[in-house]
C-alpha positions in Angstrom: 29.1 16.3 13.3 26.1 14.0 14.6 22.5 14.1 14.1 20.3 13.9 11.0 20.4 16.9 8.0 18.0 18.0 5.8 19.6 19.8 3.0 17.9 22.6 1.3 18.1 23.1 -2.3 20.9 25.5 -2.5 23.4 23.2 -0.1 22.3 20.3 -2.4 23.5 22.2 -5.6 26.7 23.4 -3.6 27.3 19.7 -3.2 26.6 18.7 -6.7 29.2 21.7 -7.6 31.6 20.1 -5.6 32.0 23.1 -3.1 34.7 22.3 -0.5 33.1 23.7 2.7 29.8 21.6 1.9 31.2 18.7 0.6 33.5 18.3 3.7 30.6 19.2 6.1 27.9 16.9 4.6 30.5 14.2 4.3 31.2 14.5 8.3 27.7 14.2 9.1 25.8 11.0 10.3 22.9 11.3 8.2 21.9 13.6 5.1 18.8 13.3 3.3 16.7 15.1 0.8 12.9 15.4 0.3 10.9 14.9 -3.1 10.2 18.7 -3.1 14.1 19.2 -3.0 14.4 16.8 -5.7 12.0 18.5 -7.9 13.7 21.7 -7.8 16.5 20.2 -8.7 15.5 18.5 -12.0 13.7 21.4 -12.7 17.2 23.3 -12.4 18.5 20.4 -14.7 15.9 21.0 -17.4 16.3 24.6 -17.5 20.0 24.3 -17.8 22.2 24.4 -21.0 23.3 20.7 -20.2 20.1 19.0 -19.4 21.4 15.4 -20.1 24.7 15.8 -17.7 22.1 17.7 -15.2 19.9 15.2 -15.1 22.6 12.3 -14.5 24.1 14.2 -11.6 20.9 14.6 -10.3 20.2 11.0 -10.2 23.5 10.0 -8.7 22.8 12.0 -6.0 19.3 10.7 -5.2 21.2 7.2 -5.5 23.3 8.5 -2.9 21.3 10.1 -0.2 17.7 8.8 0.8 14.7 11.0 -0.3 11.9 11.6 2.1 8.3 12.1 0.1 5.5 14.0 1.4 2.6 12.4 3.0 -0.6 13.4 4.8 1.4 13.9 8.0 3.8 16.3 6.1 0.7 18.2 4.7 -0.6 19.0 8.4 2.9 20.0 9.4 2.6 22.2 6.1 -0.8 23.7 7.1 0.7 24.8 10.8 3.4 26.1 9.5 2.0 28.3 6.5 -0.7 29.1 8.8 1.9 30.5 11.7 3.7 32.4 8.8 0.3 33.9 7.7 -0.2 35.0 11.3 2.7 36.8 11.5 2.6 38.8 8.1 5.7 36.6 7.0 5.1 34.8 3.7 7.7 32.1 2.5 7.8 30.5 -0.9 5.5 27.9 -1.1 8.4 24.9 -1.6 10.1 25.9 1.4 7.2 25.6 3.7 7.4 21.8 2.3 10.8 21.5 2.8 10.5 22.9 6.2 7.3 20.5 7.0 9.3 17.8 6.0 12.2 18.8 8.3 9.9 19.2 11.5 7.9 15.9 10.7 11.2 14.1 10.8 12.7 16.1 13.4 15.9 17.0 11.1 18.0 20.3 11.0 17.6 22.1 7.8 20.7 23.3 6.4 20.1 26.0 4.2 21.7 29.2 3.0 18.4 30.8 3.3 17.9 32.9 6.6 14.0 33.4 5.7 13.8 29.8 7.2 14.2 31.5 10.9 10.5 32.7 10.6 9.4 29.1 11.0 8.6 28.0 14.5 10.3 25.5 16.2 12.3 24.4 13.0 16.2 23.2 13.5 18.3 25.3 11.1 21.7 25.8 10.3 23.2 28.1 8.0 25.9 26.8 6.0 
């Protein structure tokens, strides 16, 4: 597969858990990235789990292997545009998902997720894995 992909949290978790279909797709892409929002969600999951130490280690190995994009003022502007469009449509989404979509749009990435609600966001390149 060609192109650059931003992994949503659910795809990152499937990758961490060794789900073969996801591991194969991720390893066949030219470029995969994470956002700081996704990493925060992964750390949250690790802290609330029954195996805190081992899950934190798994997250840290992942972020050493996959580049992480941080939010900045440009991300905030895109976030504001997306949230406004969703409000106009009467289609709210979880706040973190709007930030994730903003990073994807800012860097012209294809977001890879299992969440179909991202289809509500105009001009978002999305693949459902």
